[in-house]
C-alpha positions as CSV (number, residue, x, y, z in Angstrom):
1,M,-0.9,67.6,43.4
2,R,-3.4,70.0,41.5
3,H,-6.0,68.8,44.2
4,K,-3.6,69.8,47.2
5,H,-2.7,73.4,45.6
6,W,-6.7,73.6,45.2
7,L,-7.3,72.7,48.7
8,M,-4.6,75.5,50.0
9,G,-6.1,78.1,47.8
10,A,-9.3,77.5,49.4
11,A,-8.5,77.2,52.8
12,C,-6.6,80.9,52.2
13,V,-9.6,82.6,51.2
14,V,-12.0,81.7,54.6
15,L,-8.2,81.8,56.7
16,L,-8.7,85.4,56.0
17,A,-11.7,86.5,57.6
18,G,-11.8,89.5,59.9
19,S,-9.0,91.3,60.3
20,T,-9.9,93.9,63.3
21,L,-8.4,95.8,66.2
22,A,-10.0,98.4,67.9
23,Q,-10.8,99.6,64.2
24,D,-14.4,99.2,62.7
25,Q,-14.2,97.3,59.5
26,P,-16.8,96.5,56.8
27,R,-17.6,93.1,56.3
28,R,-14.9,91.4,53.4
29,P,-16.3,91.5,49.9
30,Q,-18.0,87.5,48.2
31,G,-15.4,85.3,46.1
32,G,-12.0,87.5,46.8
33,F,-9.3,85.3,46.6
34,G,-6.8,86.6,48.6
35,F,-8.4,90.1,49.4
36,G,-7.3,89.0,52.8
37,R,-4.0,89.2,54.5
38,G,-2.3,86.4,55.3
39,G,-3.5,83.4,57.7
40,A,-6.5,82.8,59.8
41,G,-7.5,86.1,61.9
42,G,-6.5,88.4,59.0
43,E,-3.6,91.0,61.0
44,L,-3.9,89.7,64.1
45,Q,-2.2,86.6,63.2
46,I,1.0,89.0,63.0
47,L,1.2,89.0,66.8
48,N,2.5,85.5,66.4
49,M,5.6,86.5,65.1
50,A,8.3,87.0,67.6
51,E,9.9,90.3,64.8
52,V,6.3,91.9,65.8
53,Q,6.2,90.7,69.9
54,K,9.7,92.3,70.2
55,E,8.7,95.6,68.1
56,L,5.5,95.8,70.6
57,G,7.5,95.4,73.6
58,V,5.5,92.0,74.3
59,T,5.6,90.3,77.9
60,D,5.8,86.9,78.7
61,D,2.4,86.8,80.2
62,Q,0.8,88.9,77.1
63,K,2.3,86.0,74.8
64,T,0.4,83.3,76.6
65,K,-2.7,85.3,76.7
66,I,-2.3,86.3,73.2
67,T,-1.3,82.3,71.9
68,E,-5.0,81.9,73.9
69,A,-7.2,84.3,71.8
70,L,-5.6,83.4,68.4
71,A,-6.0,79.7,69.3
72,G,-9.9,80.4,69.3
73,V,-9.5,81.8,65.6
74,Q,-7.3,79.0,64.5
75,Q,-9.6,76.2,65.6
76,A,-13.3,77.6,64.6
77,G,-11.9,76.7,60.8
78,G,-9.7,73.4,62.1
79,G,-12.8,71.1,61.6
80,F,-13.8,72.0,58.3
81,N,-12.9,69.7,55.7
82,F,-11.9,71.3,52.0
83,R,-11.9,68.1,50.6
84,E,-15.6,68.6,50.4
85,L,-15.4,71.0,48.2
86,Q,-13.6,69.5,45.2
87,N,-17.0,67.7,43.6
88,L,-19.6,70.9,44.5
89,S,-20.9,73.7,42.1
90,Q,-19.5,76.6,42.4
91,E,-22.7,78.0,44.1
92,E,-22.6,75.4,46.7
93,R,-18.8,76.0,46.9
94,Q,-19.7,79.3,47.6
95,K,-22.4,78.9,50.0
96,K,-20.0,76.5,52.6
97,M,-16.8,79.3,51.9
98,E,-19.5,81.9,53.1
99,E,-21.0,79.6,56.3
100,L,-17.1,79.3,57.4
101,R,-16.2,82.8,56.5
102,A,-18.6,83.9,58.7
103,K,-18.0,81.4,61.2
104,M,-14.1,82.8,61.3
105,E,-15.7,86.2,61.5
106,G,-17.4,85.5,64.9
107,A,-14.3,83.8,66.3
108,T,-12.0,87.0,64.7
109,K,-14.0,89.1,66.6
110,K,-13.7,87.6,70.1
111,A,-10.2,87.7,70.0
112,T,-9.8,90.8,69.2
113,E,-11.8,91.7,72.2
114,A,-9.3,89.6,74.2
115,I,-6.5,90.9,72.9
116,N,-7.6,94.6,73.3
117,G,-8.0,93.6,77.0
118,V,-4.4,92.3,76.7
119,L,-2.3,95.3,75.1
120,D,-1.4,98.6,77.0
121,A,-2.1,102.0,75.2
122,K,1.3,102.3,73.7
123,Q,1.1,98.5,72.1
124,K,-2.6,99.4,70.5
125,E,-1.3,102.4,69.0
126,R,1.8,100.6,67.0
127,F,0.0,97.2,66.6
128,A,-2.7,99.4,64.3
129,Q,0.9,100.9,62.8
130,L,1.6,97.6,61.7
131,R,-1.8,96.2,61.0
132,L,-1.9,98.8,58.4
133,Q,1.7,98.4,56.9
134,R,0.6,94.6,56.6
135,Q,-3.1,95.3,55.2
136,G,-1.5,97.9,52.5
137,I,-4.0,100.4,50.7
138,A,-7.1,98.3,50.5
139,S,-7.9,99.2,54.1
140,L,-8.5,103.0,53.0
141,S,-11.7,101.4,52.2
142,T,-12.3,100.9,56.2
143,P,-14.6,103.7,57.8
144,A,-12.1,104.1,60.2
145,V,-8.8,105.3,57.9
146,A,-11.4,106.8,55.7
147,E,-12.8,109.3,59.0
148,K,-9.5,109.7,59.6
149,L,-8.8,111.1,56.8
150,G,-11.1,113.1,55.8
151,L,-11.8,111.1,52.7
152,T,-15.2,113.0,50.6
153,Q,-18.0,111.0,49.1
154,E,-16.9,111.6,46.2
155,Q,-13.8,109.9,47.3
156,K,-15.0,107.0,48.7
157,D,-17.3,105.8,45.9
158,K,-14.4,106.1,43.9
159,I,-12.2,103.8,46.0
160,A,-15.4,101.4,46.3
161,K,-15.5,101.6,42.7
162,L,-11.7,100.8,42.5
163,G,-12.8,97.3,44.9
164,E,-15.6,96.6,42.8
165,D,-13.3,96.9,39.6
166,R,-10.6,94.6,41.4
167,R,-12.8,91.7,42.4
168,A,-14.7,91.7,38.8
169,A,-11.2,91.1,37.5
170,F,-11.3,88.2,39.2
171,G,-14.2,86.3,39.1
172,A,-16.3,84.1,41.0
173,G,-13.9,82.5,43.6
174,G,-11.2,85.2,43.1
175,G,-10.7,83.3,39.0
176,F,-9.3,80.4,41.0
177,N,-9.3,77.2,38.7
178,P,-9.0,74.0,40.7
179,N,-8.0,72.3,37.5
180,A,-5.1,75.0,36.4
181,T,-2.2,73.6,35.1
182,D,1.1,75.0,36.2
183,E,1.7,77.4,33.5
184,E,-2.2,78.4,33.9
185,R,-1.1,79.4,37.3
186,R,1.8,81.4,36.3
187,A,-0.4,83.3,34.3
188,A,-3.4,84.2,36.8
189,R,-0.2,84.8,39.6
190,E,1.3,87.4,36.9
191,K,-2.0,88.6,36.2
192,A,-2.8,89.3,39.7
193,Q,0.4,90.8,40.5
194,K,-0.6,93.8,37.7
195,A,-3.5,93.4,38.6
196,T,-2.8,94.2,42.8
197,Q,-0.3,97.3,41.0
198,K,-2.8,99.1,39.3
199,Y,-5.4,98.8,41.9
200,E,-2.6,100.5,44.9
201,T,-1.6,102.9,42.4
202,D,-5.0,104.1,41.4
203,M,-6.5,103.6,44.6
204,A,-2.9,106.0,45.8
205,A,-4.4,108.5,43.5
206,V,-7.7,109.3,45.0
207,L,-6.1,110.9,47.8
208,T,-4.7,114.7,48.0
209,A,-1.6,115.2,48.8
210,D,-2.4,116.2,52.6
211,Q,-4.5,112.8,52.7
212,K,-1.3,111.3,51.7
213,A,1.0,112.9,54.2
214,S,-1.5,112.1,56.6
215,W,-1.7,108.5,55.8
216,E,2.1,108.0,55.6
217,K,1.9,109.0,59.3
218,M,-0.5,106.9,60.0
219,L,1.4,103.9,59.2
220,G,4.6,105.1,61.2
221,A,8.2,104.1,61.4
222,K,8.5,101.1,58.5
223,F,8.9,98.1,59.8
224,D,9.7,95.2,57.6
225,F,7.6,91.7,58.4
226,P,9.6,88.8,57.9
227,Q,9.3,86.3,54.9
228,Q,7.1,83.4,55.4
229,R,8.4,80.1,54.6
230,G,6.5,77.4,52.6
231,G,3.0,77.1,52.2
232,F,0.6,78.8,49.7
233,G,2.0,82.1,48.4
234,A,4.5,82.6,51.1
235,G,6.9,85.5,51.0
236,R,5.3,87.3,47.5
237,P,2.7,90.2,47.8
238,G,0.3,89.1,45.3
239,A,0.5,85.5,44.8
240,A,-1.1,83.1,43.0
241,G,-4.7,83.3,43.3
242,G,-5.1,87.1,43.8
243,P,-3.7,90.4,45.5
244,G,-1.7,89.8,48.7
245,A,-2.7,86.3,49.4
246,G,1.1,85.7,50.5
247,G,2.8,86.5,53.5
248,G,5.9,88.6,53.5
249,E,6.4,92.6,53.6
250,R,3.9,94.6,52.3
251,R,4.1,97.4,50.0
252,R,3.1,101.3,51.3
253,P,0.9,102.8,48.6
254,P,2.6,104.7,45.9
255,P,3.0,108.7,46.0
256,T,0.6,110.6,44.8
257,T,1.0,112.7,41.4
258,D,0.2,116.5,41.2
259,K,-2.9,116.4,39.8
260,T,-4.4,115.1,43.0
261,D,-3.1,117.8,44.9
262,R,-5.9,119.9,45.1
């Protein structure tokens, strides 16, 4: 049973590679278990949700093209045998995961270009909002969001430092131990949830009041994502293995405090 949980966890790591749609984003950090968002292709995969398709007003013809585009991302990781990772050293495992992550990122980039050609301007605008809601406060570290909010270099440095601290808190592989007991995994989940809450609070505190207002506007009208059923970390933000590993509704960032109104 432990091996089964570990394999599912390992799959989550690499299937979170890539998450852009008409937005420049930096390469995802190494070793971060669950630092991406729900499934192959990152936020692109929310286009598979019937609720999201309805929200965007996707036509049947668009659905077909979107499905074809996302299939390429899923196929990119389909031939990887995660069981081979069990007997490798941490360094060898990390190398294998990086290779697959790079493959997934290439497939995601191709899918992104295809989807950009499928959605109309209004759909892209709303989809961008849904992606930000799904991604959460971590998107402040992306160049496009930082530029739109007018973050200063000092703010960018603080955000980068918070990201580094977050990753360091989990260590290599996101702190996931394939030989952990159920009790140890529960403890890891609690640690991840607390770390995520602190990360979100600290990230929001970097913003000024005006920037926070602009951020809320970028998120658009609140959308309730459907809870994922079954699977590793389904339906729980910050589920086993690290922050944001599971599906389910993404929390909007906490409000800034008076001290940031500068």
